[in-house]
N, C-alpha and C positions, 0 to 999 in steps of 0.2 A: 488269406492270412499267412504271414511268414511263419515257418516252422524252423527252429534251429536247436542246436544243442545248448543245454543250460550251462550257466557258469555259477560259481558259488554266490555271486551277487544276486542271483535269482532265488536263492534259498528262502528268504522271507516271503516272497510272493507265492512260491510253491506251497509253503506251509499254510499260508492264508487260504489258498484255494482248497487244500486238503481239509482244513478245519471247516470250510463252508459246506463241504459235502459229507462230513462225518455224521453217521447216524448210529443209534443204538437199536437193539432188537425190539424195543417197545415203541419206537418212533412211528408216527403216521406216514413218514416219508417212505417211499419204496425204491429209492435209488441212492447210491452213495457208498462210502467206505464204511462197512458195517463193523463197528467196534474195532477199528484198525487205526490206531494212533501211533505215529512214529515221532520220536524226539528229533530235535534239530541235528544231533549227532548221527542218528540213524538215517535221516535224509541225506546228510552230507556224505556219509559212507556210500549210500546207494547211488548218488550222483557222480561221485569222484571217479574220473576216468571211465565213465560208462558211455559207450558209443550207442547204447540203446535207450538213452534218456533224451527227451525232447520237450521243448516248450513252444506254445503258440503265442505269438506276440502281435499286438496291434496297439502300439504306443506303450503298452504295459503287458505283462504276462497274463494271459487269459485262460491258459490251460497247460497241462503237462502230462506226459506219459513216461513210465519207467518200466523197463523190461530187463531181464538178466540172462546171461549165459549160465549153463549148469555149473561151471567152475565157481562162479560167485555164490550160487545157492549152497553148494557143498561147503565152501569156506564159511558162509554165514551159519550154517548148521553146526560147524565145529567151534565157532567163537561166540555164538549168541544163544543163551540158554532158552529163550522163548522159541527161537527158530529150530533148535535141536529137537523139540518135541512137537512141532507144528505138523498136524496131520496132512494139510495140503502140501507143505514142502516135502514131507516124506513121500507122498504119492508121486509128485512130479519128478523128484530127483531119483526115483526108482527107474525112470525111463532109461533105456540103453541107447536111445537115438541122440543125435546131435540136435538139441532143442533150445528154444528160448522160452522163458517164463515171463508172460506179460502180467505184471503185478498191479500197476495203477494207471488208470486213464481218467483224469479229472479235469473238468472245465468249470468255469464260473457258472452257477445255476442260471443266471440271466441269459447265458448264451446257449443253453440246451436247445437242440433242434436247429442250430445254425451252421452245422457242418464242421465245427472246430474239432469235435471228437473224431470224426471220420478222417480229417486231415492228419491228426496226430496218429491215429491207428495206422493209416496207410503208410505214413513215413516210417513207422516202426517195422511194419511188414516188409517194406522195401529194403530197409537196412538189414533185416534178418536174411532176406533172400540174397542180397549182395554178399553176405558172409557165408553163403552156402548152407544155411540152416535147413533142416528138413521138416521141422514141425514147431509150431508155437502152442503153448498151453496157457490157459487163463482160468481163473476161478471167479464165479459169479454167484452172488447170494441167491439161495433157493428157499431157505426157511430160517426164521419164522415167516418171511415173506420173500417173494421173488423180485429181483431187480429187473423189472420188465424192460426198462430202457436199455440196459446192457445186453440182455438176452436178444432184444430186437436188433440192436447194432451188430451183435456177433452173427446173427442169422443172415443179415444183409451182406456181411463180409465173409460168408462161407465157413464160419466156425461150426463144428459139430460137437454136440453133447456126447461125452464118453463115460461119465461116471458121476456119482455124488459122493461127497466126503462130509461126514459129520464130525465136528471138532469136539474136544472134551467139554468145551463151554456150551455145547448144545446147538451151535449154529451149523447149518447145512449149506454147502456150496456145491454148485454144479461145476465140474471140470470140463472144459471145452478144448478142442484142439483144432488147429488150422494147419493143414498140409500144404507145403510149398512146392 
């Protein structure tokens, strides 16, 4: 499946996919974006000039991934009230290394298990490596339930669990790192 950088024309499809995998803490689903809803403007800002954003396409967008350099995260913390106090963001931006924060990897639910997520993941890692990044971080839901699909994918791709962060809202995320 072709992987490419997104354009703003892809924004509606990206938001549709994100909505299809959003879950709340009481959901019976155990994978997805846990109580993480971005507005159109927030997605637009995260995609604009981001060489770590990708979409998978097979006649239409079937998945996307978004990662950030530390400079973007620091600017986001300075300009976004929610980001300024986000415990996960505070944890990863405390890193002194040249790193990438892998924020979202979403595919249409009907394509789970067909390799789309792996392709998007591998393209992001390849781009980070080409940019001489030393480490990638990501956060995966751990409580009130574990996102087993993401934990299994990260294990198959050599990510290592390094810490748990509990947010003020009571959600707990495992922070994982991948050394390049």
